[in-house]
PLY file of the C-alpha trace (Angstrom):
ply
format ascii 1.0
element vertex 83
property float x
property float y
property float z
element edge 82
property int vertex1
property int vertex2
end_header
0.00 0.00 0.00
1.26 3.43 -0.91
-0.11 6.53 0.83
0.36 10.15 -0.23
-0.84 13.21 1.68
-2.97 15.76 -0.17
-5.27 18.49 1.15
-6.23 17.88 4.78
-9.95 18.58 4.29
-10.47 16.13 1.46
-11.88 12.63 2.08
-9.48 9.71 1.62
-9.16 8.41 -1.93
-8.32 4.82 -2.87
-7.07 3.39 -6.17
-6.41 -0.23 -7.08
-3.61 -1.74 -9.21
-4.60 -5.26 -10.21
-2.72 -6.53 -13.23
-3.17 -9.49 -15.52
-0.82 -11.77 -13.56
-3.52 -11.89 -10.86
-5.86 -13.74 -13.22
-8.46 -13.23 -15.90
-10.97 -10.36 -15.79
-13.42 -12.27 -13.58
-10.74 -12.96 -10.97
-9.34 -9.41 -11.09
-12.80 -7.93 -10.62
-13.50 -10.25 -7.68
-10.26 -9.14 -6.01
-11.13 -5.50 -6.72
-14.62 -5.91 -5.21
-13.15 -7.49 -2.09
-10.59 -4.70 -1.70
-13.29 -2.09 -2.22
-15.41 -3.76 0.49
-12.42 -3.70 2.84
-11.93 0.00 2.21
-15.59 0.61 3.01
-15.40 -1.50 6.17
-12.26 0.30 7.37
-13.15 3.80 6.12
-12.76 5.25 9.63
-9.13 4.03 9.69
-8.19 5.81 6.45
-6.62 9.21 7.01
-8.57 12.17 5.59
-6.72 14.03 2.87
-4.64 11.04 1.83
-4.57 8.98 -1.37
-4.00 5.23 -1.13
-2.83 2.87 -3.85
-3.50 -0.82 -3.22
-1.70 -3.32 -5.41
-2.66 -6.98 -5.68
-0.31 -9.87 -6.31
-1.33 -13.20 -7.86
-1.68 -14.62 -4.32
-4.69 -12.31 -3.80
-6.68 -14.40 -6.28
-6.55 -17.44 -3.98
-6.91 -15.49 -0.73
-10.15 -15.51 1.22
-11.84 -12.32 2.35
-10.53 -12.98 5.86
-6.97 -13.30 4.55
-7.30 -10.02 2.68
-8.80 -8.39 5.77
-5.85 -9.50 7.91
-3.37 -8.17 5.34
-5.28 -4.90 5.01
-5.31 -4.40 8.80
-1.57 -5.06 8.93
-0.96 -2.49 6.20
-3.10 0.08 8.00
-1.21 -0.57 11.23
2.13 -0.19 9.43
1.14 3.15 7.91
-0.62 4.48 11.03
2.59 5.89 12.47
3.25 7.99 9.36
0.20 10.23 9.72
0 1
1 2
2 3
3 4
4 5
5 6
6 7
7 8
8 9
9 10
10 11
11 12
12 13
13 14
14 15
15 16
16 17
17 18
18 19
19 20
20 21
21 22
22 23
23 24
24 25
25 26
26 27
27 28
28 29
29 30
30 31
31 32
32 33
33 34
34 35
35 36
36 37
37 38
38 39
39 40
40 41
41 42
42 43
43 44
44 45
45 46
46 47
47 48
48 49
49 50
50 51
51 52
52 53
53 54
54 55
55 56
56 57
57 58
58 59
59 60
60 61
61 62
62 63
63 64
64 65
65 66
66 67
67 68
68 69
69 70
70 71
71 72
72 73
73 74
74 75
75 76
76 77
77 78
78 79
79 80
80 81
81 82
């Protein structure tokens, strides 16, 4: 996850980078939907005025929602000290 500070008053923005090595279009869209749901579930943990870029590796295609949630929480915890 990459995070960049922008204007403090803006809501957080999230972009996804999910390339073809992750799988075909159906698989990539499923991973994207799961990541989008995680961002919605953890919206309070995203810093206002920051832009986030989430990249998916091929392992994300086989990961369960719970696995992705654990990884997302770890990434948020790792970037929490850089606010």
